[in-house]
C-alpha positions in Angstrom: 49.4 69.6 -19.4 48.2 66.4 -20.7 50.3 64.6 -18.1 48.7 66.3 -15.2 45.1 65.7 -16.6 45.9 62.0 -17.0 47.1 61.8 -13.4 43.9 63.5 -12.3 41.7 60.9 -14.1 43.6 57.9 -12.7 41.7 57.7 -9.3 38.4 57.8 -11.2 39.5 55.1 -13.6 40.8 53.0 -10.7 37.5 53.4 -8.8 35.5 52.4 -11.9 37.7 49.3 -12.5 37.4 48.3 -8.8 33.6 48.6 -8.9 33.5 46.6 -12.1 35.7 43.9 -10.5 33.5 43.8 -7.4 30.4 43.5 -9.5 31.9 40.5 -11.4 32.8 38.7 -8.2 29.3 39.2 -6.7 27.6 38.0 -9.9 29.8 34.9 -10.0 28.9 34.0 -6.4 25.2 34.5 -7.1 25.5 32.4 -10.3 27.4 29.6 -8.6 24.8 29.5 -5.8 22.0 29.3 -8.4 23.7 26.4 -10.2 24.3 24.6 -6.9 20.7 24.9 -5.9 19.5 23.6 -9.3 21.9 20.6 -9.1 20.7 19.7 -5.6 17.0 19.7 -6.4 15.7 16.3 -7.4 12.5 17.7 -9.0 10.6 16.1 -6.2 7.3 17.4 -5.0 7.4 17.9 -1.3 4.1 18.5 0.5 3.9 19.3 4.2 0.9 20.1 6.3 -2.4 18.4 6.9 -5.6 17.8 5.1 -8.9 19.0 6.6 -10.9 16.7 4.5 -10.2 13.5 2.5 -9.0 14.0 -1.0 -10.5 11.7 -3.6 -8.5 10.7 -6.7 -10.2 10.9 -10.1 -7.5 9.0 -12.0 -5.8 5.7 -11.4 -2.4 4.5 -12.6 -1.8 0.9 -11.5 1.6 -0.7 -12.3 2.4 -4.4 -12.1 5.1 -6.7 -13.1 5.0 -10.3 -14.3 8.2 -12.3 -14.2 9.5 -15.7 -15.1 12.8 -17.5 -14.3 13.8 -20.6 -16.1 17.1 -22.4 -17.1 16.7 -21.4 -20.8 15.5 -18.1 -22.3 12.9 -20.0 -24.4 11.4 -21.7 -21.4 11.3 -18.4 -19.5 9.6 -16.7 -22.4 7.0 -19.4 -22.8 6.1 -19.2 -19.1 6.0 -15.4 -19.2 3.7 -15.5 -22.2 1.4 -17.9 -20.4 1.3 -15.8 -17.2 0.8 -12.6 -19.2 -2.1 -14.2 -21.1 -3.7 -15.2 -17.7 -3.5 -11.7 -16.4 -4.9 -10.2 -19.6 -7.8 -12.7 -19.5 -8.5 -11.8 -15.9 -8.5 -8.1 -16.8 -10.8 -8.8 -19.8 -13.2 -10.8 -17.5 -13.3 -7.7 -15.2 -14.2 -5.6 -18.3 -11.2 -3.4 -18.1 -10.9 -1.9 -21.6 -7.9 -2.9 -23.7 -7.0 0.8 -24.3 -6.5 1.3 -20.6 -3.9 -1.5 -20.5 -0.3 -0.9 -21.6 2.2 -3.7 -21.9 5.9 -2.6 -21.9 8.7 -4.5 -23.6 10.1 -7.6 -22.0 13.3 -7.2 -20.0 15.7 -10.1 -20.0 18.4 -10.7 -17.4 20.9 -13.6 -17.6 21.7 -14.9 -14.1 25.3 -16.0 -13.9 26.5 -19.3 -12.4 28.9 -18.8 -9.5 31.4 -21.2 -7.9 31.9 -22.0 -4.3 33.9 -18.9 -3.7 31.2 -16.6 -5.2 33.0 -15.9 -8.5 31.2 -16.0 -11.7 32.1 -19.0 -13.9 31.1 -17.5 -17.2 28.1 -19.8 -17.5 24.5 -18.8 -17.3 22.5 -20.4 -14.6 19.1 -19.1 -15.6 17.2 -16.4 -17.4 14.8 -14.0 -15.8 12.2 -12.2 -18.0 10.1 -9.4 -16.7 7.0 -7.9 -18.3 5.6 -4.6 -16.9 2.0 -3.6 -17.4 0.2 -0.4 -16.5 -3.5 0.4 -16.2 -4.7 4.0 -16.5 -8.3 4.9 -16.1 -10.8 7.4 -14.8 -12.8 4.6 -13.2 -10.9 4.6 -10.0 -13.5 2.7 -7.8 -14.2 0.0 -10.4 -10.5 -0.6 -11.2 -9.5 -0.7 -7.6 -12.2 -3.2 -6.7 -11.2 -5.4 -9.7 -7.5 -5.3 -8.9 -7.9 -5.8 -5.1 -9.2 -9.3 -5.7 -6.4 -10.2 -8.2 -4.9 -13.5 -7.3 -3.4 -15.4 -10.2 
């Protein structure tokens, strides 16, 4: 008797396993699509449409870069220091508060010397130093007016 009851339950067991397998396949497809969508997004804000009225900013983030290129790293650093001091003096003259100005670390790039064929010779032709600065403020109009006339 047990043999006949086992055979009677086999279609039910087969149907349950088939349903479970189908559910696993469908959930795998849904999960793979979700991962693909996440990988393709660049976390970029995309805005479409039109504005009915002008939008006024209440905060300014202004980024600038000061650079110097000289044959030696020391000469490039001295020139960069001089140029950065000039910019800071100008910003101070324009009464931009020191806490609104952020100076980032200096980036240094060695510019390789190349031969006639365009291959690097292993020598350094010059050094380029780059200093980035950033101004953040709630005084949008005043900062904009000060920086629009910046000519150093």
